[in-house]
C-alpha positions as CSV (number, residue, x, y, z in Angstrom):
1,M,75.9,32.5,-59.4
2,A,75.0,30.7,-62.7
3,E,75.5,34.0,-64.6
4,K,79.1,34.1,-63.4
5,L,79.8,30.8,-65.3
6,N,80.1,32.9,-68.6
7,V,78.4,30.2,-70.6
8,P,76.2,31.3,-73.5
9,D,73.7,28.4,-73.2
10,L,73.0,27.6,-69.5
11,S,70.4,24.9,-70.4
12,K,73.2,22.4,-70.8
13,Y,74.2,23.0,-67.2
14,K,70.7,22.9,-65.6
15,A,71.4,19.6,-63.8
16,I,74.7,20.9,-62.4
17,V,73.1,24.2,-61.3
18,Q,70.3,22.2,-59.6
19,L,72.9,20.0,-57.9
20,I,74.7,23.1,-56.6
21,K,71.4,24.5,-55.3
22,N,70.6,21.2,-53.5
23,Q,74.1,21.1,-52.0
24,L,73.8,24.7,-50.8
25,E,70.4,24.0,-49.2
26,L,71.9,20.9,-47.5
27,E,74.9,22.9,-46.2
28,K,72.6,25.6,-44.9
29,E,70.6,22.9,-43.0
30,V,73.8,21.4,-41.6
31,I,75.0,24.8,-40.4
32,S,71.7,25.6,-38.8
33,K,71.9,22.3,-36.9
34,I,75.5,23.0,-35.9
35,N,74.4,26.4,-34.6
36,G,71.7,24.7,-32.6
37,I,74.2,22.7,-30.6
38,Q,75.7,24.6,-27.7
39,T,79.3,23.4,-27.9
40,F,81.6,21.7,-30.4
41,H,82.2,18.9,-27.8
42,N,78.5,18.1,-27.8
43,L,78.4,18.0,-31.6
44,F,81.5,15.8,-31.8
45,I,80.2,13.4,-29.2
46,A,76.8,13.2,-31.0
47,L,78.6,12.3,-34.2
48,A,80.9,9.9,-32.5
49,K,78.0,8.2,-30.8
50,G,76.4,7.7,-34.1
51,E,73.1,9.5,-33.2
52,H,72.5,10.1,-36.9
53,L,72.7,6.4,-37.5
54,V,70.3,5.5,-34.7
55,K,67.7,7.7,-36.3
56,T,67.9,5.9,-39.5
57,M,67.8,2.4,-38.0
58,D,64.7,0.2,-38.5
59,K,62.9,-1.5,-35.6
60,G,65.0,-4.6,-35.8
61,E,68.2,-2.7,-35.7
62,K,67.1,-0.6,-32.8
63,R,66.2,-3.7,-30.9
64,M,69.6,-5.2,-31.8
65,L,71.2,-2.0,-30.5
66,R,69.4,-2.1,-27.2
67,L,70.5,-5.8,-26.7
68,M,74.1,-5.0,-27.8
69,D,74.2,-2.0,-25.4
70,K,73.2,-4.2,-22.5
71,R,75.8,-6.8,-23.5
72,M,78.5,-4.1,-23.8
73,K,77.7,-2.7,-20.4
74,A,77.9,-6.2,-18.9
75,I,81.2,-6.9,-20.7
76,F,82.9,-3.7,-19.7
77,G,81.4,-3.9,-16.2
78,N,83.1,-7.4,-15.9
79,K,79.8,-9.2,-15.6
80,I,80.3,-11.2,-18.8
81,K,83.6,-12.9,-19.5
82,E,82.8,-15.4,-22.2
83,K,80.7,-15.9,-25.3
84,I,81.1,-14.4,-28.8
85,T,80.3,-10.8,-28.1
86,Y,82.8,-10.7,-25.2
87,R,85.5,-12.2,-27.4
88,W,84.6,-9.8,-30.2
89,A,84.7,-6.8,-28.0
90,M,88.0,-7.8,-26.4
91,S,89.7,-8.6,-29.7
92,V,88.6,-5.2,-31.1
93,F,89.7,-3.4,-28.0
94,N,93.1,-5.1,-28.0
95,A,93.6,-4.6,-31.8
96,I,93.0,-0.8,-31.6
97,E,96.5,0.0,-30.4
98,D,98.1,-2.1,-33.2
99,K,95.9,-0.5,-35.9
100,V,96.7,3.0,-34.5
101,H,100.4,2.4,-34.7
102,E,100.0,1.0,-38.2
103,A,98.0,4.0,-39.3
104,V,100.5,6.4,-37.8
105,E,103.4,4.6,-39.6
106,K,101.4,4.9,-42.9
107,N,100.8,8.6,-42.2
108,M,97.0,8.0,-42.2
109,L,96.9,9.4,-38.7
110,E,99.1,11.9,-36.9
111,Y,100.1,10.9,-33.4
112,H,98.6,12.8,-30.5
113,P,97.4,11.7,-27.0
114,D,93.9,10.9,-28.2
115,V,94.8,9.2,-31.5
116,D,93.2,5.9,-30.3
117,F,90.0,7.8,-29.7
118,E,90.2,9.4,-33.2
119,F,90.8,6.0,-34.8
120,A,87.8,4.4,-33.0
121,N,85.6,7.0,-34.6
122,R,87.0,6.7,-38.2
123,H,85.7,4.5,-41.0
124,E,88.8,2.3,-40.7
125,F,87.5,1.2,-37.3
126,V,84.5,-0.5,-39.0
127,D,87.0,-2.5,-41.1
128,L,88.8,-3.5,-37.9
129,V,85.5,-4.7,-36.4
130,R,84.7,-6.7,-39.5
131,E,88.2,-8.3,-39.6
132,E,88.0,-9.3,-35.9
133,I,84.6,-11.0,-36.1
134,K,85.8,-12.9,-39.2
135,K,88.7,-14.3,-37.2
136,L,86.3,-15.5,-34.5
137,R,83.4,-16.9,-36.5
138,Q,83.1,-19.2,-39.5
139,R,79.8,-17.7,-40.6
140,E,79.4,-14.2,-42.0
141,V,78.0,-11.5,-39.7
142,S,75.5,-9.1,-41.2
143,E,76.4,-5.5,-41.9
144,K,73.5,-4.6,-39.6
145,M,75.2,-6.5,-36.8
146,I,78.5,-4.9,-37.5
147,A,76.9,-1.4,-37.5
148,V,75.2,-2.1,-34.2
149,F,78.4,-3.5,-32.7
150,V,80.4,-0.4,-33.9
151,N,77.7,2.0,-32.5
152,S,77.6,0.3,-29.1
153,F,81.4,-0.2,-28.8
154,R,82.0,3.5,-29.7
155,E,79.4,4.6,-27.2
156,W,81.4,2.8,-24.5
157,Y,84.8,3.7,-25.8
158,N,84.0,7.4,-26.2
159,H,82.7,7.7,-22.7
160,Q,85.4,5.6,-20.9
161,R,87.5,8.8,-20.5
162,D,84.7,10.9,-19.0
């Protein structure tokens, strides 16, 4: 591959060649993992659920995630109807539709029946979660807490249609 660059002195490009090799190895690894998953649906759900994030969480974050998952189950099971996590979850849930319409109008998303599901699994959703908690609290919320909330909310939201 490097020979095809038609450059007389390849030593100048050693770093670039090494980056290309590293990227190729990474892509091979990703492809092998994709091939190990039985269906695209399972792969998409795994990504949407943030399984790759859970594996990189430290002990504290994993503990926060377990607690948040319990709260979300209670909230969406109508067992909790107050407190900050409930207000946060409801404000995010209610704001999704507005943000989806806004994204469609700005041509950031194309409208289709599952566009809200798509939005909830995009990076812009994290921004929405951050905006909504800022409206509810005077104090800052850590990025770890936002990541845990996003992960837990998506888990519920992605499976509500099952």
